[in-house]
C-alpha positions in Angstrom: 0.0 0.0 0.0 2.8 2.4 0.9 4.2 2.6 -2.6 0.8 3.0 -4.2 0.0 5.8 -1.7 3.3 7.5 -2.3 2.8 7.3 -6.0 -0.7 8.7 -5.8 0.2 11.9 -3.8 3.4 12.4 -5.8 1.8 12.2 -9.3 -1.4 14.0 -8.4 -0.2 16.7 -6.0 3.6 16.7 -6.3 3.9 15.7 -2.6 6.8 13.6 -1.3 6.6 12.7 2.4 9.9 12.9 4.3 8.4 10.7 7.1 6.6 7.8 5.4 5.3 6.6 8.8 3.2 9.7 9.1 1.7 9.1 5.7 0.9 5.5 6.6 -0.6 6.5 9.9 -2.9 9.0 8.2 -4.3 6.1 6.2 -4.6 3.6 9.1 -8.1 3.3 10.6 -8.5 2.2 14.2 -10.3 -1.0 13.1 -7.1 -2.1 11.2 -4.9 -1.3 14.3 -7.3 -3.4 16.5 -7.0 -6.4 14.2 -3.2 -6.1 13.9 -2.1 -5.4 17.5 1.2 -7.4 17.0 2.4 -4.7 14.5 2.1 -1.9 17.1 0.6 0.5 14.7 -0.9 3.9 15.4 -4.3 4.9 14.0 -5.1 8.3 12.4 -7.4 9.8 15.0 -4.8 12.2 16.5 -3.8 13.3 13.0 -7.5 13.9 12.3 -7.7 16.2 15.3 -4.7 18.3 14.0 -5.8 18.3 10.4 -9.3 19.6 11.4 -7.6 22.7 13.0 -5.3 23.2 10.1 -8.1 23.0 7.6 -10.3 25.4 9.5 -7.6 28.0 9.9 -6.6 28.0 6.2 -10.2 28.1 5.0 -11.0 30.8 7.5 -8.1 32.9 6.3 -9.0 32.5 2.7 -12.6 33.4 3.2 -11.6 36.5 5.3 -9.2 37.7 2.6 -11.4 37.1 -0.4 -14.9 38.0 0.9 -14.6 41.5 2.4 -18.2 42.1 1.7 -19.5 39.3 3.9 -20.2 39.8 7.6 -18.9 37.4 10.3 -22.2 35.4 10.5 -22.2 34.6 6.8 -18.5 33.8 6.8 -19.1 31.3 9.6 -22.0 29.8 7.8 -20.0 29.5 4.6 -17.0 27.9 6.4 -19.3 25.4 8.0 -20.6 24.4 4.6 -17.1 23.9 3.2 -15.6 21.9 6.0 -18.7 19.8 6.7 -18.6 16.0 6.7 -20.2 15.6 3.3 -17.9 18.1 1.6 -14.7 16.6 3.0 -15.8 13.1 2.2 -16.3 14.2 -1.4 -12.8 15.7 -1.5 -11.4 12.4 -0.1 -13.0 10.5 -2.9 -11.9 13.0 -5.6 -8.3 12.5 -4.3 -8.8 8.7 -4.4 -7.9 8.5 -0.8 -10.8 6.0 -0.2 -8.9 3.4 -2.2 -5.8 3.6 0.0 -7.1 3.6 3.6 -6.3 0.4 5.7 -9.4 -1.0 7.3 -10.2 -3.9 9.5 -12.1 -6.8 7.9 -15.3 -5.9 9.8 -15.1 -2.2 8.8 -14.4 -3.3 5.2 -17.3 -5.7 5.1 -19.7 -3.0 6.4 -18.7 -0.7 3.5 -16.7 1.6 5.7 -14.7 2.6 2.7 -17.8 4.5 1.5 -18.8 6.0 4.8 -18.8 9.8 4.8 -17.7 10.2 8.4 -14.7 7.8 7.8 -13.7 9.6 4.6 -14.1 13.0 6.2 -11.7 11.9 9.0 -9.3 10.5 6.5 -9.1 13.8 4.6 -8.4 15.7 7.8 -5.8 13.0 8.9 -3.9 13.5 5.6 -3.8 17.2 6.2 -2.5 16.7 9.8 0.2 14.4 8.5 1.2 16.8 5.7 1.3 19.7 8.2 3.6 17.8 10.6 5.8 16.6 7.7 6.2 19.8 5.7 4.5 22.7 7.5 1.6 25.0 6.9 2.5 26.2 3.4 2.5 22.6 2.1 -1.0 22.1 3.6 -2.1 25.4 2.1 -0.8 24.4 -1.3 -2.7 21.1 -1.2 -5.9 22.9 -0.1 -5.4 25.4 -2.9 -5.3 22.5 -5.4 -8.3 20.6 -4.0 -10.7 22.9 -2.1 -10.2 26.5 -3.2 -11.2 25.9 -6.9 -14.6 24.7 -5.7 -15.0 27.7 -3.4 -14.1 30.1 -6.3 -16.7 28.4 -8.5 -19.4 29.1 -5.9 -20.1 25.4 -5.3 -21.0 25.6 -1.6 -23.7 28.1 -0.9 -25.7 31.0 -2.1 -23.4 33.2 0.0 -20.7 32.7 -2.6 -22.9 33.0 -5.7 -21.7 36.5 -6.6 -22.9 36.2 -10.2 -26.5 35.7 -9.0 -26.3 38.6 -6.5 -24.9 40.9 -9.3 -27.6 39.9 -11.7 -30.3 40.6 -9.1 -28.9 44.1 -8.4 -28.4 45.0 -12.0 -31.7 43.7 -13.3 -33.8 45.1 -10.4 -35.3 47.8 -12.6 -35.4 45.9 -15.9 -33.4 43.8 -18.3 -29.7 44.5 -18.4 -27.1 42.7 -20.6 -24.4 41.1 -18.4 -21.4 39.7 -20.2 -18.4 37.8 -18.9 -15.4 38.0 -21.2 -12.3 35.8 -20.9 -9.5 38.4 -21.3 -6.4 36.3 -20.4 -5.2 32.8 -19.4 -1.7 32.0 -18.3 0.5 29.4 -16.5 1.0 25.7 -17.1 -1.9 23.4 -17.8 -2.1 22.1 -14.3 -1.9 25.5 -12.7 -3.8 27.6 -15.3 -5.0 31.1 -14.2 -7.9 32.6 -16.0 -8.8 36.3 -16.0 -12.4 37.5 -16.7 -14.0 40.9 -17.1 -17.7 41.5 -16.4 -19.6 44.3 -18.0 -23.2 45.5 -18.1 -24.6 47.2 -21.2 -21.0 47.7 -22.4 -19.7 49.2 -19.2 -16.9 47.3 -17.4 -17.8 46.7 -13.7 -15.0 44.5 -12.5 -12.3 42.0 -13.3 -11.2 38.8 -11.5 -8.9 35.8 -11.7 -9.2 32.2 -10.7 -8.0 28.7 -11.3 -11.1 28.0 -13.4 -13.2 30.1 -15.7 -16.2 29.8 -13.4 -14.0 30.8 -10.5 -12.8 33.8 -12.4 -16.3 34.8 -13.3 -17.4 34.6 -9.6 -14.4 36.8 -8.6 -15.2 39.3 -11.3 -18.8 39.5 -10.1 -17.5 39.9 -6.5 -15.3 42.8 -7.5 -18.2 44.3 -9.4 -20.5 44.1 -6.4 -17.8 45.8 -4.3 -17.4 48.6 -6.9 -21.1 49.2 -7.1 -21.4 49.3 -3.3 -18.6 51.8 -3.1 -20.2 54.0 -5.7 -23.5 54.0 -3.8 -21.7 55.0 -0.6 -19.9 57.9 -2.5 -23.2 59.2 -3.8 -24.9 59.1 -0.4 
């Protein structure tokens, strides 16, 4: 399992663990430890505890920096949606982590590999192990690859759907033509950055960049909302 796991994180995320024992521990469920006591293994529960804190801090920082128009209550609600069990289980599956975790026979037979709570814990355990092995920036880079593009695309809640909010404001008094133009894309294929400009009836309102076209459109709409809000304040 160790070689397959190392290959997975190296090929998909360019991560090479210095301490392989940490990586193995992150993917070792308590049920496996209980069935292999003679091996004196450690399960991933303590790493899960650490990874949960690392994830919450990095996501909180990102939301704080990129959503200056959202009050504390909405930021808290949005963060809770992103770091919930269902979301983290989905990330674990997307990363193919579910294929690598070591489970006891009973847990395996009861379809533990598909259980959301187990996969959520696994994702957090991996983050905890990565943090201990390589520090906060490595954990942040991984989250930027896996989680942030979904946030930028507004996948989690209406709080982040800046495009809808912009449309509602602009079309409050009638039909307005809103256009999102891709004005630039740069960087290697696996780290592409897209830049989008949003305009209404030919007037440019904002520009934003992201790791996907949808994410860039959401960012452009967010900037447009900020600019419109600032203009309203200046006129008052």
